[in-house]
C-alpha positions as CSV (number, residue, x, y, z in Angstrom):
1,M,58.2,92.4,124.4
2,S,56.2,90.4,122.2
3,K,53.1,91.9,120.6
4,S,51.1,88.9,121.6
5,R,51.9,89.5,125.2
6,Q,48.7,90.1,127.3
7,H,48.4,93.3,129.3
8,V,46.6,94.0,132.4
9,L,46.0,97.7,133.1
10,F,44.9,98.6,136.8
11,V,43.0,102.0,136.9
12,C,42.0,104.1,140.0
13,T,41.6,107.8,140.5
14,G,45.1,109.3,141.2
15,N,47.4,106.2,140.6
16,I,49.1,106.7,144.0
17,C,47.4,104.2,146.3
18,R,45.2,101.4,145.1
19,S,46.2,100.8,141.4
20,P,50.0,100.8,142.1
21,M,49.4,98.4,145.1
22,A,47.5,96.1,142.7
23,E,50.3,96.4,139.9
24,Y,52.9,95.6,142.4
25,F,51.1,92.6,143.9
26,L,50.2,91.1,140.4
27,K,53.8,91.5,139.2
28,H,55.0,89.9,142.4
29,Y,52.6,86.9,142.2
30,L,53.1,86.4,138.5
31,G,56.8,85.9,139.2
32,P,59.8,86.2,136.8
33,N,59.2,86.3,133.0
34,P,55.4,86.6,133.2
35,A,53.0,86.1,130.2
36,W,51.4,89.2,131.3
37,Q,52.5,92.7,131.2
38,V,51.1,94.8,134.1
39,S,50.7,98.5,134.5
40,S,48.6,101.1,136.2
41,A,47.2,104.5,135.6
42,G,44.6,107.1,137.1
43,F,41.7,109.1,135.7
44,S,42.9,112.2,137.6
45,A,46.6,111.4,138.0
46,V,49.1,114.2,138.1
47,E,52.0,112.8,135.9
48,G,55.1,111.7,137.8
49,Q,53.9,111.7,141.4
50,P,55.2,109.1,143.8
51,A,53.0,106.7,145.5
52,S,51.5,108.1,148.7
53,P,53.6,107.8,151.9
54,A,51.1,105.6,153.5
55,A,50.7,103.3,150.6
56,I,54.5,103.0,150.4
57,E,54.5,102.2,154.3
58,A,51.6,99.7,153.9
59,M,53.3,97.8,151.1
60,R,56.7,97.8,153.0
61,K,55.1,95.5,155.5
62,K,54.5,93.0,152.6
63,K,58.3,93.5,151.7
64,M,57.3,95.4,148.5
65,D,58.8,98.7,147.6
66,L,56.4,101.2,146.0
67,T,59.1,104.0,146.0
68,P,59.9,103.6,142.2
69,H,56.3,104.0,141.3
70,R,55.3,107.3,139.5
71,S,51.8,108.1,138.7
72,R,50.5,108.2,135.0
73,G,47.3,109.7,133.7
74,L,45.0,107.3,131.8
75,T,45.2,107.7,127.9
76,Q,43.6,106.2,124.9
77,D,46.7,104.3,124.0
78,M,46.7,102.7,127.4
79,I,43.1,101.6,126.9
80,D,43.8,100.3,123.5
81,S,46.9,98.3,124.6
82,A,45.2,96.6,127.6
83,T,43.8,93.1,127.3
84,M,42.0,93.6,130.6
85,I,41.2,96.9,132.3
86,V,40.8,96.4,136.0
87,V,39.1,99.1,138.2
88,M,38.6,99.6,142.0
89,T,35.1,100.8,141.9
90,A,31.7,100.6,140.1
91,A,32.0,104.4,139.5
92,Q,35.3,104.0,137.7
93,A,33.8,101.2,135.6
94,Q,31.1,103.7,134.6
95,I,33.7,106.3,133.6
96,I,35.5,103.8,131.5
97,K,32.2,102.8,129.9
98,Q,31.4,106.3,129.1
99,R,34.8,107.5,127.9
100,Y,35.9,104.4,126.2
101,S,33.0,102.4,125.0
102,E,35.0,100.1,123.0
103,A,36.6,98.8,126.1
104,Q,33.5,97.5,127.9
105,D,34.2,93.8,127.1
106,R,37.7,94.1,128.6
107,L,36.6,95.9,131.9
108,Y,36.5,94.2,135.4
109,L,36.1,95.2,138.9
110,L,39.0,93.9,140.9
111,K,36.8,92.4,143.6
112,S,34.9,90.4,140.9
113,F,37.8,87.8,140.7
114,S,37.5,86.8,144.4
115,P,34.6,84.5,145.5
116,R,35.4,85.3,149.1
117,L,35.2,89.0,148.8
118,K,31.8,90.7,148.6
119,N,31.5,92.0,145.1
120,G,31.9,95.9,145.2
121,D,34.2,98.7,145.6
122,I,37.6,99.0,146.9
123,E,37.4,102.5,148.7
124,D,40.2,105.1,148.2
125,P,42.3,105.3,151.3
126,I,43.9,108.6,150.4
127,G,44.0,110.8,153.6
128,S,43.0,107.9,155.8
129,A,45.0,106.4,158.8
130,L,47.6,103.9,158.0
131,D,45.2,101.1,159.4
132,F,42.8,101.9,156.6
133,Y,45.6,101.6,154.0
134,R,46.6,98.3,155.5
135,Q,43.1,97.0,155.2
136,T,42.9,98.3,151.5
137,R,46.2,96.6,150.8
138,D,44.9,93.3,152.3
139,T,41.8,93.4,150.2
140,I,43.6,94.2,147.1
141,E,46.1,91.4,147.7
142,E,43.3,88.9,148.3
143,A,41.6,90.0,145.1
144,V,44.9,89.9,143.1
145,L,45.6,86.4,144.2
146,D,42.2,85.3,142.7
147,L,43.1,87.3,139.6
148,V,46.3,85.4,139.2
149,L,44.2,82.2,139.2
150,Y,42.0,83.8,136.5
151,L,45.1,84.7,134.3
152,K,46.7,81.3,134.8
153,A,43.4,79.8,133.6
154,C,43.3,82.0,130.5
155,E,46.9,81.0,129.6
156,K,45.9,77.3,129.7
157,S,42.8,77.9,127.6
158,G,44.3,80.5,125.3
C-alpha cells in the first residue's frame, strides 16, 4: 500500500453496528483498487467482537457480508493515519476533539455529506428491533453515497 494513499476512518461507539456498515458500504461503492483505504473503529470497542447479529442481517439484505468484521478500539495510530475521520454523532465528534485535538480539521459527521439528509446524528441501533437496524443501514448508505461523490471530487482536485 502506497504511503500517499488516502485513509477514511469511520468511528462509532462499539464498532459492531454503524461504523462497520459505513466501512463496508464505502468499500463496496469505491469498487476495486480504490484510491482510498477504508477502516473503522470504536471508542468503547471490545477488541475482536463480530458485528452485531442484527447488523449482519440488515446488511445481508443489501448483499453485503459483515461476518468477517471484527471490532477494534480507537487508537492514536489510527487517528494519525486517517486523512478523514467520520463519526456518527455530534457527541462522538466532541470526544474526538477532546481526546485528539490535532484531528479537528479531519473530522466529519457522516450525515454532513448528504444534502438530502438532515444534518445530525445517526443513532445507535444496538439492542433495537431489526427494522431500526434497516433504517440505520439505509441512512448510512445514503450518506456514504454522497461521501463517495465528495471523495471522487477530492481525487480530481488533489
